[in-house]
mmCIF file of the C-alpha atoms, coordinates in Angstrom:
data_MODEL
# 
_entry.id   MODEL 
# 
loop_
_atom_site.group_PDB 
_atom_site.id 
_atom_site.type_symbol 
_atom_site.label_atom_id 
_atom_site.label_alt_id 
_atom_site.label_comp_id 
_atom_site.label_asym_id 
_atom_site.label_entity_id 
_atom_site.label_seq_id 
_atom_site.pdbx_PDB_ins_code 
_atom_site.Cartn_x 
_atom_site.Cartn_y 
_atom_site.Cartn_z 
_atom_site.occupancy 
_atom_site.B_iso_or_equiv 
_atom_site.pdbx_formal_charge 
_atom_site.auth_seq_id 
_atom_site.auth_comp_id 
_atom_site.auth_asym_id 
_atom_site.auth_atom_id 
_atom_site.pdbx_PDB_model_num 
ATOM 1   C CA . ALA A 1 1   ? 6.581   -8.202  1.644  1.00 0.00 ? 1   ALA A CA 1 
ATOM 2   C CA . ARG A 1 2   ? 4.614   -5.250  1.028  1.00 0.00 ? 2   ARG A CA 1 
ATOM 3   C CA . ALA A 1 3   ? 3.557   -6.729  -2.383 1.00 0.00 ? 3   ALA A CA 1 
ATOM 4   C CA . GLY A 1 4   ? 2.559   -9.858  -0.465 1.00 0.00 ? 4   GLY A CA 1 
ATOM 5   C CA . ILE A 1 5   ? 5.130   -12.116 -1.947 1.00 0.00 ? 5   ILE A CA 1 
ATOM 6   C CA . ILE A 1 6   ? 6.818   -12.974 1.141  1.00 0.00 ? 6   ILE A CA 1 
ATOM 7   C CA . SER A 1 7   ? 5.926   -13.189 4.752  1.00 0.00 ? 7   SER A CA 1 
ATOM 8   C CA . THR A 1 8   ? 6.647   -10.076 6.958  1.00 0.00 ? 8   THR A CA 1 
ATOM 9   C CA . VAL A 1 9   ? 8.379   -12.499 9.547  1.00 0.00 ? 9   VAL A CA 1 
ATOM 10  C CA . GLU A 1 10  ? 11.004  -13.056 6.741  1.00 0.00 ? 10  GLU A CA 1 
ATOM 11  C CA . VAL A 1 11  ? 11.670  -9.142  6.682  1.00 0.00 ? 11  VAL A CA 1 
ATOM 12  C CA . LEU A 1 12  ? 11.931  -9.186  10.574 1.00 0.00 ? 12  LEU A CA 1 
ATOM 13  C CA . LYS A 1 13  ? 14.552  -12.259 10.330 1.00 0.00 ? 13  LYS A CA 1 
ATOM 14  C CA . VAL A 1 14  ? 16.571  -10.259 7.949  1.00 0.00 ? 14  VAL A CA 1 
ATOM 15  C CA . MET A 1 15  ? 16.385  -7.015  10.427 1.00 0.00 ? 15  MET A CA 1 
ATOM 16  C CA . GLU A 1 16  ? 17.693  -9.127  13.084 1.00 0.00 ? 16  GLU A CA 1 
ATOM 17  C CA . ALA A 1 17  ? 20.819  -9.934  10.907 1.00 0.00 ? 17  ALA A CA 1 
ATOM 18  C CA . PHE A 1 18  ? 21.849  -5.922  10.903 1.00 0.00 ? 18  PHE A CA 1 
ATOM 19  C CA . VAL A 1 19  ? 22.602  -6.003  14.755 1.00 0.00 ? 19  VAL A CA 1 
ATOM 20  C CA . ASN A 1 20  ? 26.216  -5.391  14.504 1.00 0.00 ? 20  ASN A CA 1 
ATOM 21  C CA . GLU A 1 21  ? 25.599  -2.878  11.653 1.00 0.00 ? 21  GLU A CA 1 
ATOM 22  C CA . PRO A 1 22  ? 27.760  0.636   12.022 1.00 0.00 ? 22  PRO A CA 1 
ATOM 23  C CA . ASN A 1 23  ? 26.272  2.538   9.261  1.00 0.00 ? 23  ASN A CA 1 
ATOM 24  C CA . TYR A 1 24  ? 23.639  5.358   9.811  1.00 0.00 ? 24  TYR A CA 1 
ATOM 25  C CA . THR A 1 25  ? 22.300  5.042   6.574  1.00 0.00 ? 25  THR A CA 1 
ATOM 26  C CA . VAL A 1 26  ? 21.296  1.345   7.074  1.00 0.00 ? 26  VAL A CA 1 
ATOM 27  C CA . TRP A 1 27  ? 19.875  2.284   10.313 1.00 0.00 ? 27  TRP A CA 1 
ATOM 28  C CA . SER A 1 28  ? 17.962  5.124   8.957  1.00 0.00 ? 28  SER A CA 1 
ATOM 29  C CA . ASP A 1 29  ? 16.524  2.453   6.355  1.00 0.00 ? 29  ASP A CA 1 
ATOM 30  C CA . LEU A 1 30  ? 15.658  0.041   9.160  1.00 0.00 ? 30  LEU A CA 1 
ATOM 31  C CA . SER A 1 31  ? 14.065  2.516   11.435 1.00 0.00 ? 31  SER A CA 1 
ATOM 32  C CA . CYS A 1 32  ? 11.906  3.772   8.547  1.00 0.00 ? 32  CYS A CA 1 
ATOM 33  C CA . ASN A 1 33  ? 10.493  0.343   7.511  1.00 0.00 ? 33  ASN A CA 1 
ATOM 34  C CA . LEU A 1 34  ? 10.180  -0.628  11.287 1.00 0.00 ? 34  LEU A CA 1 
ATOM 35  C CA . GLY A 1 35  ? 7.993   2.558   11.591 1.00 0.00 ? 35  GLY A CA 1 
ATOM 36  C CA . ILE A 1 36  ? 5.753   1.548   8.708  1.00 0.00 ? 36  ILE A CA 1 
ATOM 37  C CA . LEU A 1 37  ? 5.093   -1.735  10.258 1.00 0.00 ? 37  LEU A CA 1 
ATOM 38  C CA . SER A 1 38  ? 4.762   -0.457  13.784 1.00 0.00 ? 38  SER A CA 1 
ATOM 39  C CA . THR A 1 39  ? 2.075   2.067   12.269 1.00 0.00 ? 39  THR A CA 1 
ATOM 40  C CA . LEU A 1 40  ? 0.354   -0.829  10.389 1.00 0.00 ? 40  LEU A CA 1 
ATOM 41  C CA . LEU A 1 41  ? 0.399   -3.147  13.532 1.00 0.00 ? 41  LEU A CA 1 
ATOM 42  C CA . SER A 1 42  ? -1.024  -0.328  15.820 1.00 0.00 ? 42  SER A CA 1 
ATOM 43  C CA . HIS A 1 43  ? -4.269  -1.563  15.100 1.00 0.00 ? 43  HIS A CA 1 
ATOM 44  C CA . THR A 1 44  ? -3.662  -5.050  15.885 1.00 0.00 ? 44  THR A CA 1 
ATOM 45  C CA . ASP A 1 45  ? -2.789  -7.145  19.196 1.00 0.00 ? 45  ASP A CA 1 
ATOM 46  C CA . PHE A 1 46  ? 0.823   -7.240  18.120 1.00 0.00 ? 46  PHE A CA 1 
ATOM 47  C CA . TYR A 1 47  ? 1.572   -3.759  18.475 1.00 0.00 ? 47  TYR A CA 1 
ATOM 48  C CA . GLU A 1 48  ? 3.411   -4.507  21.827 1.00 0.00 ? 48  GLU A CA 1 
ATOM 49  C CA . ASP A 1 49  ? 5.325   -7.345  20.357 1.00 0.00 ? 49  ASP A CA 1 
ATOM 50  C CA . ILE A 1 50  ? 6.826   -5.184  17.642 1.00 0.00 ? 50  ILE A CA 1 
ATOM 51  C CA . GLN A 1 51  ? 8.119   -2.734  20.355 1.00 0.00 ? 51  GLN A CA 1 
ATOM 52  C CA . VAL A 1 52  ? 9.973   -5.594  21.926 1.00 0.00 ? 52  VAL A CA 1 
ATOM 53  C CA . PHE A 1 53  ? 11.374  -6.312  18.683 1.00 0.00 ? 53  PHE A CA 1 
ATOM 54  C CA . VAL A 1 54  ? 12.411  -2.709  18.336 1.00 0.00 ? 54  VAL A CA 1 
ATOM 55  C CA . LYS A 1 55  ? 14.144  -2.646  21.731 1.00 0.00 ? 55  LYS A CA 1 
ATOM 56  C CA . ASP A 1 56  ? 15.883  -6.170  20.877 1.00 0.00 ? 56  ASP A CA 1 
ATOM 57  C CA . VAL A 1 57  ? 17.211  -4.829  17.691 1.00 0.00 ? 57  VAL A CA 1 
ATOM 58  C CA . PHE A 1 58  ? 18.458  -1.228  18.710 1.00 0.00 ? 58  PHE A CA 1 
ATOM 59  C CA . SER A 1 59  ? 19.715  -1.980  22.073 1.00 0.00 ? 59  SER A CA 1 
ATOM 60  C CA . PRO A 1 60  ? 23.026  -3.249  21.315 1.00 0.00 ? 60  PRO A CA 1 
ATOM 61  C CA . ILE A 1 61  ? 23.967  -0.092  19.031 1.00 0.00 ? 61  ILE A CA 1 
ATOM 62  C CA . GLY A 1 62  ? 22.381  2.113   21.559 1.00 0.00 ? 62  GLY A CA 1 
ATOM 63  C CA . GLU A 1 63  ? 24.649  0.485   24.471 1.00 0.00 ? 63  GLU A CA 1 
ATOM 64  C CA . ARG A 1 64  ? 28.056  0.560   21.836 1.00 0.00 ? 64  ARG A CA 1 
ATOM 65  C CA . LEU A 1 65  ? 27.219  4.437   21.050 1.00 0.00 ? 65  LEU A CA 1 
ATOM 66  C CA . GLY A 1 66  ? 26.138  5.466   24.540 1.00 0.00 ? 66  GLY A CA 1 
ATOM 67  C CA . TRP A 1 67  ? 24.990  9.129   25.150 1.00 0.00 ? 67  TRP A CA 1 
ATOM 68  C CA . ASP A 1 68  ? 28.011  11.210  24.643 1.00 0.00 ? 68  ASP A CA 1 
ATOM 69  C CA . PRO A 1 69  ? 30.323  11.558  21.712 1.00 0.00 ? 69  PRO A CA 1 
ATOM 70  C CA . LYS A 1 70  ? 33.406  9.868   21.882 1.00 0.00 ? 70  LYS A CA 1 
ATOM 71  C CA . PRO A 1 71  ? 36.639  11.420  20.671 1.00 0.00 ? 71  PRO A CA 1 
ATOM 72  C CA . GLY A 1 72  ? 37.224  10.970  16.800 1.00 0.00 ? 72  GLY A CA 1 
ATOM 73  C CA . GLU A 1 73  ? 33.384  10.649  16.325 1.00 0.00 ? 73  GLU A CA 1 
ATOM 74  C CA . GLY A 1 74  ? 31.859  11.993  12.807 1.00 0.00 ? 74  GLY A CA 1 
ATOM 75  C CA . HIS A 1 75  ? 28.854  13.602  12.074 1.00 0.00 ? 75  HIS A CA 1 
ATOM 76  C CA . LEU A 1 76  ? 27.095  10.480  10.886 1.00 0.00 ? 76  LEU A CA 1 
ATOM 77  C CA . ASP A 1 77  ? 27.681  8.945   14.358 1.00 0.00 ? 77  ASP A CA 1 
ATOM 78  C CA . ALA A 1 78  ? 26.100  11.923  15.751 1.00 0.00 ? 78  ALA A CA 1 
ATOM 79  C CA . LEU A 1 79  ? 23.064  11.317  13.713 1.00 0.00 ? 79  LEU A CA 1 
ATOM 80  C CA . LEU A 1 80  ? 22.955  7.917   14.572 1.00 0.00 ? 80  LEU A CA 1 
ATOM 81  C CA . ARG A 1 81  ? 22.936  8.240   18.148 1.00 0.00 ? 81  ARG A CA 1 
ATOM 82  C CA . GLY A 1 82  ? 20.250  10.873  17.934 1.00 0.00 ? 82  GLY A CA 1 
ATOM 83  C CA . LEU A 1 83  ? 18.066  8.041   15.662 1.00 0.00 ? 83  LEU A CA 1 
ATOM 84  C CA . VAL A 1 84  ? 18.713  5.048   17.894 1.00 0.00 ? 84  VAL A CA 1 
ATOM 85  C CA . LEU A 1 85  ? 18.090  6.739   21.174 1.00 0.00 ? 85  LEU A CA 1 
ATOM 86  C CA . GLY A 1 86  ? 14.731  8.122   19.891 1.00 0.00 ? 86  GLY A CA 1 
ATOM 87  C CA . LYS A 1 87  ? 13.832  4.783   18.501 1.00 0.00 ? 87  LYS A CA 1 
ATOM 88  C CA . LEU A 1 88  ? 14.809  3.090   21.852 1.00 0.00 ? 88  LEU A CA 1 
ATOM 89  C CA . GLY A 1 89  ? 13.188  5.731   24.071 1.00 0.00 ? 89  GLY A CA 1 
ATOM 90  C CA . LYS A 1 90  ? 9.898   5.708   21.925 1.00 0.00 ? 90  LYS A CA 1 
ATOM 91  C CA . ALA A 1 91  ? 9.641   1.905   22.213 1.00 0.00 ? 91  ALA A CA 1 
ATOM 92  C CA . GLY A 1 92  ? 9.961   2.191   26.057 1.00 0.00 ? 92  GLY A CA 1 
ATOM 93  C CA . HIS A 1 93  ? 13.315  1.051   26.646 1.00 0.00 ? 93  HIS A CA 1 
ATOM 94  C CA . LYS A 1 94  ? 13.672  1.429   30.193 1.00 0.00 ? 94  LYS A CA 1 
ATOM 95  C CA . ALA A 1 95  ? 17.189  2.698   30.454 1.00 0.00 ? 95  ALA A CA 1 
ATOM 96  C CA . THR A 1 96  ? 16.940  5.070   27.663 1.00 0.00 ? 96  THR A CA 1 
ATOM 97  C CA . LEU A 1 97  ? 13.750  6.444   29.092 1.00 0.00 ? 97  LEU A CA 1 
ATOM 98  C CA . GLU A 1 98  ? 15.304  6.954   32.628 1.00 0.00 ? 98  GLU A CA 1 
ATOM 99  C CA . GLU A 1 99  ? 18.168  8.693   31.267 1.00 0.00 ? 99  GLU A CA 1 
ATOM 100 C CA . ALA A 1 100 ? 16.195  10.917  29.081 1.00 0.00 ? 100 ALA A CA 1 
ATOM 101 C CA . ARG A 1 101 ? 14.159  11.747  31.717 1.00 0.00 ? 101 ARG A CA 1 
ATOM 102 C CA . ARG A 1 102 ? 17.290  12.845  33.938 1.00 0.00 ? 102 ARG A CA 1 
ATOM 103 C CA . ARG A 1 103 ? 18.762  14.884  31.041 1.00 0.00 ? 103 ARG A CA 1 
ATOM 104 C CA . PHE A 1 104 ? 15.431  16.670  30.208 1.00 0.00 ? 104 PHE A CA 1 
ATOM 105 C CA . LYS A 1 105 ? 15.276  17.690  33.921 1.00 0.00 ? 105 LYS A CA 1 
ATOM 106 C CA . ASP A 1 106 ? 18.676  19.012  34.044 1.00 0.00 ? 106 ASP A CA 1 
ATOM 107 C CA . HIS A 1 107 ? 18.181  20.630  30.569 1.00 0.00 ? 107 HIS A CA 1 
ATOM 108 C CA . VAL A 1 108 ? 14.964  22.386  31.591 1.00 0.00 ? 108 VAL A CA 1 
ATOM 109 C CA . GLU A 1 109 ? 16.379  23.656  35.158 1.00 0.00 ? 109 GLU A CA 1 
ATOM 110 C CA . GLY A 1 110 ? 19.502  24.800  32.900 1.00 0.00 ? 110 GLY A CA 1 
ATOM 111 C CA . LYS A 1 111 ? 21.984  22.598  34.779 1.00 0.00 ? 111 LYS A CA 1 
ATOM 112 C CA . HIS A 1 112 ? 23.283  20.925  31.873 1.00 0.00 ? 112 HIS A CA 1 
ATOM 113 C CA . ILE A 1 113 ? 21.990  22.171  28.335 1.00 0.00 ? 113 ILE A CA 1 
ATOM 114 C CA . LEU A 1 114 ? 21.266  19.338  25.799 1.00 0.00 ? 114 LEU A CA 1 
ATOM 115 C CA . SER A 1 115 ? 23.258  19.212  22.611 1.00 0.00 ? 115 SER A CA 1 
ATOM 116 C CA . ALA A 1 116 ? 21.209  20.004  19.461 1.00 0.00 ? 116 ALA A CA 1 
ATOM 117 C CA . ASP A 1 117 ? 21.562  16.600  18.214 1.00 0.00 ? 117 ASP A CA 1 
ATOM 118 C CA . LEU A 1 118 ? 20.183  14.768  21.282 1.00 0.00 ? 118 LEU A CA 1 
ATOM 119 C CA . ARG A 1 119 ? 17.225  17.022  21.920 1.00 0.00 ? 119 ARG A CA 1 
ATOM 120 C CA . SER A 1 120 ? 14.674  15.459  19.557 1.00 0.00 ? 120 SER A CA 1 
ATOM 121 C CA . PRO A 1 121 ? 15.272  11.777  21.065 1.00 0.00 ? 121 PRO A CA 1 
ATOM 122 C CA . VAL A 1 122 ? 15.186  13.302  24.455 1.00 0.00 ? 122 VAL A CA 1 
ATOM 123 C CA . TYR A 1 123 ? 11.770  15.598  23.639 1.00 0.00 ? 123 TYR A CA 1 
ATOM 124 C CA . VAL A 1 124 ? 10.288  12.466  21.823 1.00 0.00 ? 124 VAL A CA 1 
ATOM 125 C CA . THR A 1 125 ? 11.092  10.212  24.601 1.00 0.00 ? 125 THR A CA 1 
ATOM 126 C CA . VAL A 1 126 ? 9.557   12.187  27.757 1.00 0.00 ? 126 VAL A CA 1 
ATOM 127 C CA . LEU A 1 127 ? 6.625   13.239  25.824 1.00 0.00 ? 127 LEU A CA 1 
ATOM 128 C CA . LYS A 1 128 ? 5.587   9.697   24.765 1.00 0.00 ? 128 LYS A CA 1 
ATOM 129 C CA . HIS A 1 129 ? 5.733   8.594   28.260 1.00 0.00 ? 129 HIS A CA 1 
ATOM 130 C CA . GLY A 1 130 ? 4.777   11.964  29.905 1.00 0.00 ? 130 GLY A CA 1 
ATOM 131 C CA . ASP A 1 131 ? 1.707   13.560  31.080 1.00 0.00 ? 131 ASP A CA 1 
ATOM 132 C CA . SER A 1 132 ? 0.319   16.892  31.106 1.00 0.00 ? 132 SER A CA 1 
ATOM 133 C CA . SER A 1 133 ? 3.019   18.876  32.907 1.00 0.00 ? 133 SER A CA 1 
ATOM 134 C CA . THR A 1 134 ? 5.337   17.393  30.565 1.00 0.00 ? 134 THR A CA 1 
ATOM 135 C CA . LEU A 1 135 ? 3.462   19.034  27.855 1.00 0.00 ? 135 LEU A CA 1 
ATOM 136 C CA . ASP A 1 136 ? 3.430   22.134  29.520 1.00 0.00 ? 136 ASP A CA 1 
ATOM 137 C CA . THR A 1 137 ? 7.048   22.015  30.195 1.00 0.00 ? 137 THR A CA 1 
ATOM 138 C CA . MET A 1 138 ? 7.576   21.686  26.303 1.00 0.00 ? 138 MET A CA 1 
ATOM 139 C CA . LEU A 1 139 ? 5.001   24.359  25.753 1.00 0.00 ? 139 LEU A CA 1 
ATOM 140 C CA . LYS A 1 140 ? 7.144   26.985  27.714 1.00 0.00 ? 140 LYS A CA 1 
ATOM 141 C CA . LEU A 1 141 ? 10.641  25.786  26.090 1.00 0.00 ? 141 LEU A CA 1 
ATOM 142 C CA . HIS A 1 142 ? 8.814   26.601  22.890 1.00 0.00 ? 142 HIS A CA 1 
ATOM 143 C CA . LYS A 1 143 ? 7.771   29.948  24.074 1.00 0.00 ? 143 LYS A CA 1 
ATOM 144 C CA . GLN A 1 144 ? 10.987  30.710  25.506 1.00 0.00 ? 144 GLN A CA 1 
ATOM 145 C CA . ALA A 1 145 ? 13.169  29.518  22.533 1.00 0.00 ? 145 ALA A CA 1 
ATOM 146 C CA . ASP A 1 146 ? 14.716  32.376  20.676 1.00 0.00 ? 146 ASP A CA 1 
ATOM 147 C CA . MET A 1 147 ? 15.885  30.259  17.784 1.00 0.00 ? 147 MET A CA 1 
ATOM 148 C CA . GLN A 1 148 ? 13.161  29.359  15.132 1.00 0.00 ? 148 GLN A CA 1 
ATOM 149 C CA . GLU A 1 149 ? 14.980  25.929  14.636 1.00 0.00 ? 149 GLU A CA 1 
ATOM 150 C CA . GLU A 1 150 ? 14.411  25.149  18.340 1.00 0.00 ? 150 GLU A CA 1 
ATOM 151 C CA . LYS A 1 151 ? 10.797  25.952  17.935 1.00 0.00 ? 151 LYS A CA 1 
ATOM 152 C CA . ASN A 1 152 ? 10.628  23.707  14.884 1.00 0.00 ? 152 ASN A CA 1 
ATOM 153 C CA . ARG A 1 153 ? 12.457  21.128  16.556 1.00 0.00 ? 153 ARG A CA 1 
ATOM 154 C CA . ILE A 1 154 ? 9.471   21.144  19.493 1.00 0.00 ? 154 ILE A CA 1 
ATOM 155 C CA . GLU A 1 155 ? 6.794   21.599  17.122 1.00 0.00 ? 155 GLU A CA 1 
ATOM 156 C CA . ARG A 1 156 ? 7.624   18.317  15.443 1.00 0.00 ? 156 ARG A CA 1 
ATOM 157 C CA . VAL A 1 157 ? 7.608   15.984  18.616 1.00 0.00 ? 157 VAL A CA 1 
ATOM 158 C CA . LEU A 1 158 ? 4.585   17.536  20.314 1.00 0.00 ? 158 LEU A CA 1 
ATOM 159 C CA . GLY A 1 159 ? 2.543   14.562  18.698 1.00 0.00 ? 159 GLY A CA 1 
ATOM 160 C CA . ALA A 1 160 ? 4.253   12.114  20.736 1.00 0.00 ? 160 ALA A CA 1 
ATOM 161 C CA . ILE A 1 161 ? 2.084   12.698  23.588 1.00 0.00 ? 161 ILE A CA 1 
ATOM 162 C CA . SER A 1 162 ? -0.359  9.781   24.241 1.00 0.00 ? 162 SER A CA 1 
ATOM 163 C CA . GLN A 1 163 ? -3.325  11.073  26.179 1.00 0.00 ? 163 GLN A CA 1 
ATOM 164 C CA . PRO A 1 164 ? -6.429  11.906  24.244 1.00 0.00 ? 164 PRO A CA 1 
ATOM 165 C CA . GLU A 1 165 ? -7.023  15.139  26.040 1.00 0.00 ? 165 GLU A CA 1 
ATOM 166 C CA . LEU A 1 166 ? -3.379  16.087  25.532 1.00 0.00 ? 166 LEU A CA 1 
ATOM 167 C CA . ILE A 1 167 ? -3.509  15.535  21.999 1.00 0.00 ? 167 ILE A CA 1 
ATOM 168 C CA . GLN A 1 168 ? -6.375  17.854  21.497 1.00 0.00 ? 168 GLN A CA 1 
ATOM 169 C CA . LYS A 1 169 ? -4.255  20.601  23.233 1.00 0.00 ? 169 LYS A CA 1 
ATOM 170 C CA . VAL A 1 170 ? -1.545  19.890  20.899 1.00 0.00 ? 170 VAL A CA 1 
ATOM 171 C CA . LEU A 1 171 ? -3.751  20.253  17.740 1.00 0.00 ? 171 LEU A CA 1 
ATOM 172 C CA . THR A 1 172 ? -5.359  23.602  19.110 1.00 0.00 ? 172 THR A CA 1 
ATOM 173 C CA . PHE A 1 173 ? -1.945  24.774  19.753 1.00 0.00 ? 173 PHE A CA 1 
ATOM 174 C CA . ALA A 1 174 ? -1.320  24.028  16.090 1.00 0.00 ? 174 ALA A CA 1 
ATOM 175 C CA . LEU A 1 175 ? -3.631  26.614  14.765 1.00 0.00 ? 175 LEU A CA 1 
ATOM 176 C CA . SER A 1 176 ? -2.661  29.353  17.396 1.00 0.00 ? 176 SER A CA 1 
ATOM 177 C CA . GLU A 1 177 ? -0.635  32.080  17.501 1.00 0.00 ? 177 GLU A CA 1 
ATOM 178 C CA . GLU A 1 178 ? 2.305   30.777  18.596 1.00 0.00 ? 178 GLU A CA 1 
ATOM 179 C CA . VAL A 1 179 ? 2.894   28.566  15.671 1.00 0.00 ? 179 VAL A CA 1 
ATOM 180 C CA . ARG A 1 180 ? 3.960   30.255  12.453 1.00 0.00 ? 180 ARG A CA 1 
ATOM 181 C CA . PRO A 1 181 ? 1.214   29.347  9.559  1.00 0.00 ? 181 PRO A CA 1 
ATOM 182 C CA . GLN A 1 182 ? 3.802   27.339  7.568  1.00 0.00 ? 182 GLN A CA 1 
ATOM 183 C CA . ASP A 1 183 ? 4.738   25.233  10.647 1.00 0.00 ? 183 ASP A CA 1 
ATOM 184 C CA . THR A 1 184 ? 0.922   23.958  11.612 1.00 0.00 ? 184 THR A CA 1 
ATOM 185 C CA . VAL A 1 185 ? 1.370   21.328  9.048  1.00 0.00 ? 185 VAL A CA 1 
ATOM 186 C CA . SER A 1 186 ? 4.263   19.956  10.959 1.00 0.00 ? 186 SER A CA 1 
ATOM 187 C CA . VAL A 1 187 ? 2.549   19.944  14.544 1.00 0.00 ? 187 VAL A CA 1 
ATOM 188 C CA . ILE A 1 188 ? -0.404  18.242  12.823 1.00 0.00 ? 188 ILE A CA 1 
ATOM 189 C CA . GLY A 1 189 ? 1.533   15.580  11.005 1.00 0.00 ? 189 GLY A CA 1 
ATOM 190 C CA . GLY A 1 190 ? 3.398   15.031  14.072 1.00 0.00 ? 190 GLY A CA 1 
ATOM 191 C CA . VAL A 1 191 ? 0.245   14.020  15.932 1.00 0.00 ? 191 VAL A CA 1 
ATOM 192 C CA . ALA A 1 192 ? -0.749  11.842  12.886 1.00 0.00 ? 192 ALA A CA 1 
ATOM 193 C CA . GLY A 1 193 ? 2.318   9.947   13.221 1.00 0.00 ? 193 GLY A CA 1 
ATOM 194 C CA . GLY A 1 194 ? 2.546   9.912   16.847 1.00 0.00 ? 194 GLY A CA 1 
ATOM 195 C CA . SER A 1 195 ? -0.016  7.021   17.651 1.00 0.00 ? 195 SER A CA 1 
ATOM 196 C CA . LYS A 1 196 ? -3.162  5.560   16.549 1.00 0.00 ? 196 LYS A CA 1 
ATOM 197 C CA . GLN A 1 197 ? -5.150  7.987   18.887 1.00 0.00 ? 197 GLN A CA 1 
ATOM 198 C CA . GLY A 1 198 ? -3.408  10.664  17.553 1.00 0.00 ? 198 GLY A CA 1 
ATOM 199 C CA . ARG A 1 199 ? -3.912  9.752   13.824 1.00 0.00 ? 199 ARG A CA 1 
ATOM 200 C CA . LYS A 1 200 ? -7.622  9.574   14.390 1.00 0.00 ? 200 LYS A CA 1 
ATOM 201 C CA . ALA A 1 201 ? -7.679  12.884  16.289 1.00 0.00 ? 201 ALA A CA 1 
ATOM 202 C CA . ALA A 1 202 ? -5.571  14.614  13.683 1.00 0.00 ? 202 ALA A CA 1 
ATOM 203 C CA . TRP A 1 203 ? -7.868  13.380  10.795 1.00 0.00 ? 203 TRP A CA 1 
ATOM 204 C CA . LYS A 1 204 ? -10.874 14.499  12.760 1.00 0.00 ? 204 LYS A CA 1 
ATOM 205 C CA . PHE A 1 205 ? -9.271  17.965  13.342 1.00 0.00 ? 205 PHE A CA 1 
ATOM 206 C CA . VAL A 1 206 ? -8.531  18.411  9.881  1.00 0.00 ? 206 VAL A CA 1 
ATOM 207 C CA . ARG A 1 207 ? -11.910 17.561  8.763  1.00 0.00 ? 207 ARG A CA 1 
ATOM 208 C CA . ASP A 1 208 ? -13.321 19.930  11.437 1.00 0.00 ? 208 ASP A CA 1 
ATOM 209 C CA . ASN A 1 209 ? -11.353 23.062  10.556 1.00 0.00 ? 209 ASN A CA 1 
ATOM 210 C CA . TRP A 1 210 ? -10.842 22.145  6.870  1.00 0.00 ? 210 TRP A CA 1 
ATOM 211 C CA . GLU A 1 211 ? -12.151 25.643  5.975  1.00 0.00 ? 211 GLU A CA 1 
ATOM 212 C CA . GLU A 1 212 ? -9.545  27.532  7.899  1.00 0.00 ? 212 GLU A CA 1 
ATOM 213 C CA . LEU A 1 213 ? -6.820  25.120  6.557  1.00 0.00 ? 213 LEU A CA 1 
ATOM 214 C CA . TYR A 1 214 ? -7.733  25.359  3.042  1.00 0.00 ? 214 TYR A CA 1 
ATOM 215 C CA . ASN A 1 215 ? -8.047  29.120  2.828  1.00 0.00 ? 215 ASN A CA 1 
ATOM 216 C CA . ARG A 1 216 ? -4.873  29.423  4.588  1.00 0.00 ? 216 ARG A CA 1 
ATOM 217 C CA . TYR A 1 217 ? -2.628  27.043  2.158  1.00 0.00 ? 217 TYR A CA 1 
ATOM 218 C CA . GLN A 1 218 ? -4.915  27.003  -0.927 1.00 0.00 ? 218 GLN A CA 1 
ATOM 219 C CA . GLY A 1 219 ? -3.064  26.007  -4.148 1.00 0.00 ? 219 GLY A CA 1 
ATOM 220 C CA . GLY A 1 220 ? 0.139   25.715  -2.217 1.00 0.00 ? 220 GLY A CA 1 
ATOM 221 C CA . PHE A 1 221 ? 2.267   22.658  -1.511 1.00 0.00 ? 221 PHE A CA 1 
ATOM 222 C CA . LEU A 1 222 ? 1.665   22.519  2.313  1.00 0.00 ? 222 LEU A CA 1 
ATOM 223 C CA . ILE A 1 223 ? -1.907  21.696  1.458  1.00 0.00 ? 223 ILE A CA 1 
ATOM 224 C CA . SER A 1 224 ? -1.023  18.433  -0.272 1.00 0.00 ? 224 SER A CA 1 
ATOM 225 C CA . ARG A 1 225 ? 1.642   17.829  2.550  1.00 0.00 ? 225 ARG A CA 1 
ATOM 226 C CA . LEU A 1 226 ? -1.179  18.081  5.123  1.00 0.00 ? 226 LEU A CA 1 
ATOM 227 C CA . ILE A 1 227 ? -3.293  15.558  3.374  1.00 0.00 ? 227 ILE A CA 1 
ATOM 228 C CA . LYS A 1 228 ? -0.434  13.105  2.871  1.00 0.00 ? 228 LYS A CA 1 
ATOM 229 C CA . VAL A 1 229 ? 0.220   13.068  6.459  1.00 0.00 ? 229 VAL A CA 1 
# 
């Protein structure tokens, strides 16, 4: 389909056939390909349609997995749960969004701390459909995090926020003292991959701050990664 030999419609039909698939590796591949399609379609009138398609394909496996680990589950089941819930949440699946918001609130208030494998999907869901107070809460969690792993997890998802002025806030944050120089690229990359508006804003931001970014990473692999994202 990418080569233009068959219609993308055929690809979507094949994807629908995987609805009962239990394997993480397969879902990861489906997710990646749907992500590419979603990015391409964000410039067309079909963007909402592809979100509906994502919800249709991912909701049966999401319902089967649920939010909480079951006895005897392996590592791949935990990875699959995170992948599926993140995909459904970003696409605006109503039940997933409501549950993510509830669990996020409990997490922030210290009532029930989210397990590590559910944090990214929950964070990305509440940010994607969130406002300035959601972003402020996330930045506060970043500041309070005592583990670098948690800081990085938050940095990677901040770009999910949708409003233009909040996207700018995230980009400014990327170059602040709060973010380690080697992690700035992850924040900008997250914005570039988050939405059509984010992509345009990130591209402009990189051009406007090119001198600083180039001086910071010259000759290193991070500059090429930045350009790629």
